[in-house]
C-alpha positions as a Python dict, from the first residue, in 0.01 Angstrom:
ca = {
    (1, 'K'): (0, 0, 0),
    (2, 'S'): (151, 368, -106),
    (3, 'F'): (278, 567, 203),
    (4, 'Q'): (363, 892, 30),
    (5, 'L'): (125, 1090, 250),
    (6, 'N'): (219, 1468, 231),
    (7, 'L'): (586, 1373, 110),
    (8, 'P'): (667, 1552, -199),
    (9, 'I'): (764, 1327, -504),
    (10, 'V'): (1141, 1405, -487),
    (11, 'P'): (1432, 1163, -476),
    (12, 'I'): (1490, 1046, -131),
    (13, 'T'): (1852, 995, -71),
    (14, 'D'): (1847, 843, 270),
    (15, 'L'): (1644, 693, 543),
    (16, 'T'): (1701, 601, 894),
    (17, 'I'): (1499, 524, 1212),
    (18, 'K'): (1547, 667, 1519),
    (19, 'D'): (1330, 613, 1875),
    (20, 'N'): (1070, 439, 1640),
    (21, 'N'): (1046, 752, 1418),
    (22, 'L'): (1146, 709, 1022),
    (23, 'I'): (1355, 1003, 918),
    (24, 'V'): (1381, 1072, 524),
    (25, 'A'): (1623, 1287, 377),
    (26, 'T'): (1541, 1415, 17),
    (27, 'Q'): (1738, 1558, -261),
    (28, 'G'): (1608, 1916, -193),
    (29, 'R'): (1832, 1903, 128),
    (30, 'S'): (1502, 1855, 349),
    (31, 'L'): (1446, 1633, 630),
    (32, 'W'): (1114, 1471, 695),
    (33, 'I'): (1007, 1267, 1002),
    (34, 'I'): (697, 1005, 1050),
    (35, 'D'): (618, 1020, 1427),
    (36, 'D'): (577, 720, 1605),
    (37, 'L'): (595, 391, 1389),
    (38, 'G'): (448, 201, 1678),
    (39, 'M'): (112, 287, 1576),
    (40, 'L'): (171, 158, 1249),
    (41, 'H'): (324, -162, 1397),
    (42, 'Q'): (25, -210, 1587),
    (43, 'T'): (-199, -188, 1293),
    (44, 'I'): (-14, -422, 1097),
    (45, 'N'): (8, -682, 1356),
    (46, 'G'): (-349, -703, 1381),
    (47, 'S'): (-432, -529, 1704),
    (48, 'S'): (-663, -272, 1560),
    (49, 'N'): (-919, -609, 1527),
    (50, 'A'): (-920, -627, 1942),
    (51, 'F'): (-1174, -368, 1927),
    (52, 'A'): (-1433, -336, 1640),
    (53, 'K'): (-1558, 13, 1712),
    (54, 'A'): (-1276, 189, 1893),
    (55, 'Q'): (-897, 114, 1947),
    (56, 'L'): (-657, 296, 2141),
    (57, 'F'): (-292, 272, 2060),
    (58, 'Q'): (12, 247, 2302),
    (59, 'P'): (170, 587, 2350),
    (60, 'K'): (554, 551, 2269),
    (61, 'P'): (776, 668, 2540),
    (62, 'T'): (766, 1034, 2627),
    (63, 'Y'): (1051, 1271, 2757),
    (64, 'R'): (982, 1489, 3037),
    (65, 'M'): (1052, 1832, 2876),
    (66, 'G'): (919, 2179, 2878),
    (67, 'G'): (765, 2385, 2603),
    (68, 'S'): (443, 2353, 2444),
    (69, 'G'): (540, 2211, 2066),
    (70, 'G'): (307, 2163, 1771),
    (71, 'N'): (336, 2492, 1665),
    (72, 'K'): (213, 2524, 1317),
    (73, 'S'): (379, 2740, 1032),
    (74, 'L'): (320, 2776, 654),
    (75, 'T'): (692, 2820, 610),
    (76, 'A'): (852, 2577, 833),
    (77, 'G'): (815, 2207, 991),
    (78, 'T'): (592, 2158, 1284),
    (79, 'N'): (759, 2110, 1612),
    (80, 'H'): (693, 1762, 1810),
    (81, 'P'): (401, 1810, 2063),
    (82, 'S'): (559, 1817, 2393),
    (83, 'G'): (361, 1565, 2608),
    (84, 'V'): (199, 1224, 2580),
    (85, 'M'): (81, 1163, 2222),
    (86, 'T'): (-215, 938, 2251),
    (87, 'Y'): (-365, 790, 1919),
    (88, 'F'): (-681, 638, 1928),
    (89, 'N'): (-934, 521, 1604),
    (90, 'L'): (-1306, 561, 1634),
    (91, 'K'): (-1491, 358, 1362),
    (92, 'E'): (-1774, 568, 1393),
    (93, 'F'): (-1868, 872, 1605),
    (94, 'D'): (-2204, 1045, 1653),
    (95, 'T'): (-2181, 1358, 1836),
    (96, 'K'): (-2527, 1351, 1968),
    (97, 'K'): (-2496, 1013, 2112),
    (98, 'D'): (-2135, 920, 2163),
    (99, 'T'): (-1945, 1002, 2440),
    (100, 'V'): (-1560, 953, 2459),
    (101, 'A'): (-1339, 1006, 2773),
    (102, 'L'): (-945, 996, 2804),
    (103, 'T'): (-819, 948, 3152),
    (104, 'Y'): (-477, 954, 3268),
    (105, 'M'): (-385, 745, 3572),
    (106, 'T'): (-87, 631, 3803),
    (107, 'M'): (-22, 258, 3793),
    (108, 'Q'): (-191, 244, 4106),
    (109, 'G'): (-528, 372, 3977),
    (110, 'D'): (-532, 720, 4071),
    (111, 'T'): (-645, 977, 3813),
    (112, 'L'): (-399, 1245, 3715),
    (113, 'Q'): (-621, 1402, 3456),
    (114, 'S'): (-945, 1330, 3256),
    (115, 'Y'): (-1080, 1454, 2926),
    (116, 'S'): (-1417, 1414, 2807),
    (117, 'T'): (-1648, 1501, 2487),
    (118, 'G'): (-1917, 1580, 2746),
    (119, 'A'): (-1698, 1803, 2979),
    (120, 'S'): (-1813, 2145, 3071),
    (121, 'E'): (-1479, 2316, 3129),
    (122, 'K'): (-1303, 2417, 2826),
    (123, 'N'): (-943, 2281, 2964),
    (124, 'E'): (-1133, 1939, 3014),
    (125, 'K'): (-1315, 1921, 2666),
    (126, 'L'): (-1209, 1641, 2422),
    (127, 'K'): (-1226, 1709, 2092),
    (128, 'V'): (-1279, 1390, 1857),
    (129, 'K'): (-1394, 1284, 1500),
    (130, 'K'): (-1464, 962, 1325),
    (131, 'G'): (-1142, 784, 1250),
    (132, 'G'): (-802, 847, 1366),
    (133, 'N'): (-757, 1071, 1689),
    (134, 'L'): (-446, 1226, 1851),
    (135, 'F'): (-482, 1368, 2165),
    (136, 'T'): (-160, 1525, 2356),
    (137, 'W'): (-161, 1524, 2739),
    (138, 'D'): (95, 1771, 2875),
    (139, 'T'): (164, 1550, 3175),
    (140, 'R'): (17, 1821, 3419),
    (141, 'T'): (-213, 1771, 3696),
    (142, 'D'): (-474, 2022, 3776),
    (143, 'G'): (-326, 2324, 3960),
    (144, 'A'): (-484, 2626, 4134),
    (145, 'E'): (-750, 2798, 4008),
    (146, 'R'): (-749, 3153, 3887),
    (147, 'L'): (-1037, 3372, 3911),
    (148, 'K'): (-1226, 3550, 3679),
    (149, 'G'): (-1027, 3887, 3612),
    (150, 'M'): (-766, 3793, 3836),
    (151, 'I'): (-427, 3971, 3735),
    (152, 'L'): (-98, 3814, 3866),
    (153, 'W'): (269, 3918, 3832),
    (154, 'W'): (492, 3674, 3680),
    (155, 'A'): (302, 3391, 3863),
    (156, 'S'): (210, 3000, 3783),
    (157, 'L'): (-92, 2841, 3884),
    (158, 'D'): (-31, 2527, 3666),
    (159, 'G'): (3, 2155, 3823),
    (160, 'P'): (345, 1991, 3841),
    (161, 'K'): (486, 1771, 3553),
    (162, 'A'): (455, 1396, 3596),
    (163, 'V'): (761, 1225, 3715),
    (164, 'P'): (945, 982, 3503),
    (165, 'G'): (793, 645, 3538),
    (166, 'K'): (537, 427, 3438),
    (167, 'Y'): (157, 540, 3390),
    (168, 'K'): (-146, 420, 3221),
    (169, 'V'): (-442, 578, 2995),
    (170, 'V'): (-778, 450, 2974),
    (171, 'L'): (-1034, 529, 2681),
    (172, 'D'): (-1385, 512, 2745),
    (173, 'V'): (-1637, 494, 2464),
    (174, 'N'): (-1998, 488, 2562),
    (175, 'G'): (-1894, 298, 2899),
    (176, 'T'): (-1655, 34, 2718),
    (177, 'S'): (-1305, 105, 2816),
    (178, 'Q'): (-977, -24, 2726),
    (179, 'T'): (-607, 78, 2852),
    (180, 'Q'): (-256, 102, 2730),
    (181, 'E'): (43, 155, 2951),
    (182, 'F'): (295, 412, 2872),
    (183, 'T'): (667, 549, 3027),
    (184, 'I'): (747, 896, 3072),
    (185, 'L'): (1136, 928, 3071),
    (186, 'A'): (1378, 1189, 3220),
    (187, 'N'): (1544, 1442, 2974),
    (188, 'P'): (1871, 1263, 2913),
    (189, 'N'): (2041, 1600, 2931),
    (190, 'A'): (1867, 1680, 3268),
    (191, 'E'): (2122, 1728, 3554),
    (192, 'A'): (1854, 1613, 3805),
    (193, 'T'): (1788, 1277, 3985),
    (194, 'V'): (1418, 1151, 3967),
    (195, 'A'): (1418, 1201, 4332),
    (196, 'D'): (1494, 1570, 4250),
    (197, 'M'): (1191, 1579, 4017),
    (198, 'Q'): (974, 1400, 4263),
    (199, 'A'): (1073, 1677, 4530),
    (200, 'Q'): (989, 1948, 4246),
    (201, 'H'): (648, 1760, 4190),
    (202, 'T'): (565, 1757, 4577),
    (203, 'F'): (674, 2126, 4632),
    (204, 'I'): (458, 2274, 4339),
    (205, 'S'): (151, 2043, 4461),
    (206, 'D'): (164, 2187, 4798),
    (207, 'V'): (192, 2535, 4669),
    (208, 'N'): (-102, 2497, 4463),
    (209, 'K'): (-307, 2363, 4739),
    (210, 'S'): (-240, 2662, 4941),
    (211, 'V'): (-307, 2906, 4645),
    (212, 'D'): (-631, 2707, 4567),
    (213, 'R'): (-757, 2708, 4923),
    (214, 'A'): (-691, 3092, 4915),
    (215, 'H'): (-879, 3136, 4604),
    (216, 'Q'): (-1176, 2946, 4694),
    (217, 'S'): (-1194, 3172, 5017),
    (218, 'I'): (-1183, 3470, 4799),
    (219, 'K'): (-1475, 3350, 4603),
    (220, 'K'): (-1682, 3298, 4917),
    (221, 'I'): (-1586, 3644, 5058),
    (222, 'R'): (-1698, 3806, 4709),
    (223, 'K'): (-2032, 3606, 4735),
    (224, 'I'): (-2105, 3711, 5115),
    (225, 'N'): (-1986, 4076, 5055),
    (226, 'A'): (-2217, 4084, 4756),
    (227, 'Q'): (-2504, 3945, 4960),
    (228, 'L'): (-2435, 4191, 5270),
    (229, 'K'): (-2450, 4480, 5032),
    (230, 'S'): (-2739, 4380, 4869),
    (231, 'F'): (-2923, 4348, 5201),
    (232, 'T'): (-2789, 4668, 5319),
    (233, 'T'): (-2924, 4854, 4996),
    (234, 'Q'): (-3256, 4685, 5041),
    (235, 'Y'): (-3338, 4765, 5407),
    (236, 'K'): (-3173, 5098, 5404),
    (237, 'D'): (-3512, 5257, 5519),
    (238, 'D'): (-3601, 5014, 5779),
    (239, 'T'): (-3537, 5137, 6140),
    (240, 'R'): (-3542, 4794, 6262),
    (241, 'T'): (-3228, 4685, 6071),
    (242, 'E'): (-3001, 4994, 6174),
    (243, 'A'): (-2781, 4783, 6418),
    (244, 'L'): (-2772, 4481, 6152),
    (245, 'R'): (-2689, 4732, 5891),
    (246, 'E'): (-2384, 4865, 6080),
    (247, 'K'): (-2277, 4491, 6125),
    (248, 'A'): (-2307, 4420, 5786),
    (249, 'K'): (-2128, 4747, 5690),
    (250, 'T'): (-1820, 4606, 5947),
    (251, 'M'): (-1835, 4249, 5815),
    (252, 'Q'): (-1755, 4376, 5473),
    (253, 'E'): (-1472, 4564, 5612),
    (254, 'E'): (-1319, 4266, 5784),
    (255, 'F'): (-1350, 4038, 5486),
    (256, 'G'): (-1239, 4306, 5236),
    (257, 'K'): (-920, 4320, 5472),
    (258, 'I'): (-872, 3907, 5436),
    (259, 'E'): (-915, 3951, 5075),
    (260, 'K'): (-660, 4226, 5016),
    (261, 'A'): (-399, 4067, 5223),
    (262, 'L'): (-440, 3732, 4984),
    (263, 'Y'): (-484, 3905, 4640),
    (264, 'Q'): (-400, 4282, 4518),
    (265, 'T'): (-760, 4396, 4441),
    (266, 'K'): (-648, 4716, 4288),
    (267, 'N'): (-509, 4534, 3956),
    (268, 'R'): (-711, 4611, 3664),
    (269, 'S'): (-454, 4578, 3379),
    (270, 'G'): (-132, 4360, 3344),
    (271, 'Q'): (68, 4669, 3425),
    (272, 'D'): (-120, 4739, 3764),
    (273, 'P'): (145, 4520, 3968),
    (274, 'L'): (396, 4798, 3896),
    (275, 'N'): (206, 5039, 4077),
    (276, 'F'): (32, 4797, 4354),
    (277, 'P'): (239, 4555, 4551),
    (278, 'I'): (175, 4194, 4473),
    (279, 'R'): (-9, 4005, 4770),
    (280, 'L'): (16, 3680, 4921),
    (281, 'T'): (-125, 3415, 4630),
    (282, 'N'): (75, 3606, 4367),
    (283, 'K'): (387, 3555, 4583),
    (284, 'L'): (377, 3185, 4625),
    (285, 'G'): (245, 3153, 4243),
    (286, 'H'): (565, 3332, 4153),
    (287, 'L'): (731, 3053, 4366),
    (288, 'N'): (581, 2789, 4161),
    (289, 'S'): (709, 2969, 3836),
    (290, 'L'): (1081, 2958, 3966),
    (291, 'V'): (1094, 2617, 4114),
    (292, 'G'): (899, 2487, 3797),
    (293, 'M'): (1197, 2604, 3573),
    (294, 'G'): (1382, 2276, 3447),
    (295, 'D'): (1372, 1948, 3671),
    (296, 'F'): (1543, 2081, 3973),
    (297, 'A'): (1450, 2012, 4341),
    (298, 'P'): (1363, 2294, 4528),
    (299, 'T'): (1635, 2490, 4725),
    (300, 'D'): (1636, 2548, 5075),
    (301, 'Q'): (1541, 2890, 5024),
    (302, 'D'): (1262, 2794, 4829),
    (303, 'I'): (1119, 2573, 5113),
    (304, 'A'): (1180, 2841, 5373),
    (305, 'V'): (983, 3112, 5153),
    (306, 'K'): (692, 2882, 5108),
    (307, 'N'): (683, 2776, 5465),
    (308, 'E'): (675, 3167, 5557),
    (309, 'L'): (404, 3244, 5266),
    (310, 'T'): (186, 2937, 5376),
    (311, 'K'): (201, 3052, 5706),
    (312, 'A'): (70, 3387, 5642),
    (313, 'I'): (-198, 3274, 5405),
    (314, 'D'): (-310, 3020, 5679),
    (315, 'E'): (-353, 3300, 5946),
    (316, 'Q'): (-591, 3507, 5674),
    (317, 'L'): (-805, 3186, 5614),
    (318, 'N'): (-831, 3096, 5969),
    (319, 'A'): (-960, 3436, 6036),
    (320, 'F'): (-1190, 3403, 5770),
    (321, 'D'): (-1322, 3053, 5890),
    (322, 'T'): (-1361, 3227, 6234),
    (323, 'M'): (-1587, 3498, 6092),
    (324, 'L'): (-1791, 3243, 5919),
    (325, 'D'): (-1827, 3032, 6215),
    (326, 'A'): (-1918, 3322, 6437),
    (327, 'E'): (-1978, 3641, 6268),
    (328, 'V'): (-2200, 3532, 5968),
    (329, 'A'): (-2405, 3265, 6186),
    (330, 'Q'): (-2487, 3526, 6427),
    (331, 'F'): (-2587, 3772, 6127),
    (332, 'N'): (-2807, 3491, 6005),
    (333, 'T'): (-2981, 3458, 6379),
    (334, 'D'): (-3043, 3843, 6399),
    (335, 'F'): (-3174, 3855, 6063),
    (336, 'N'): (-3392, 3568, 6094),
    (337, 'N'): (-3530, 3702, 6454),
    (338, 'L'): (-3602, 3999, 6267),
    (339, 'K'): (-3852, 3805, 6044),
    (340, 'L'): (-3708, 3964, 5748),
    (341, 'K'): (-3784, 3881, 5383),
    (342, 'Y'): (-3484, 3900, 5163),
    (343, 'L'): (-3645, 3988, 4852),
    (344, 'F'): (-3952, 4242, 4804),
    (345, 'V'): (-4220, 4116, 4575),
    (346, 'E'): (-4440, 4406, 4433),
    (347, 'D'): (-4785, 4369, 4435),
    (348, 'S'): (-4927, 4354, 4056),
    (349, 'E'): (-5165, 4616, 3970),
}
């Protein structure tokens, strides 16, 4: 069978196979590469008959490296995708009826990342089509949530890259699944050991947990303050609520202090951090950016700074939790004792 694909019809002066990729040299002094002959081998060997409706191919070993890869150009070659290249074939696919999911897991069965055609989140959405499909996992787990409109200065909220070792991927099509194992390899040029990479992974994971906890608390603060503001506006002329409105104002101020300690609320553009000092979660996110460079383990100084920032964040979150348990609960009790209705309903004429 012809295997010309998109290769120009030119004299081929040399062929070689490197890491199971076919490399072709042409008379025009160009180099062409067909990635991952393993997928072709698995098809020829008859494994494609194992599943009539779908087949998951075993991903080739993937090097733990940085960079996005895969950038398309009209004038130059395309870089190799950066991550675990996962090929699968769907004999049939109906966007209205069929659901497809890819889940990357540890060998012990712990989920690292999952993507699905039915996912609501954009970063978890899996786009598939009838026939051959390629999905590239960047080897990262979920990081900390960045809130809408949040502006951070040189901070990363990304999850850490997977540590070299064996993993598995599961393809699920309408409830029927199949699994393939794959390997993540250390960059042969890396000076760090696998233990160093594990230390980096643990460090970044801990950083993201603290940042995410803080950002989830900020979401709650904003929701509570919006409710308190609405209450104050709604009952501004009700003399019975004078003390409660004053309490609502004080609570808004106290919640606001906690939010401002965690995040620089004055930021409105990417240049604002030059005018307004960055706050706790931005500082911790910056530490993620620094430690995530390369494959190196965190230094003693990195660990000391993380511990100091985490302690400061915990103090703010403990203060927030205390207010939730005491102030908000008491406010709700006082509100209910006045037998107030949160929303006024106008009588229709």
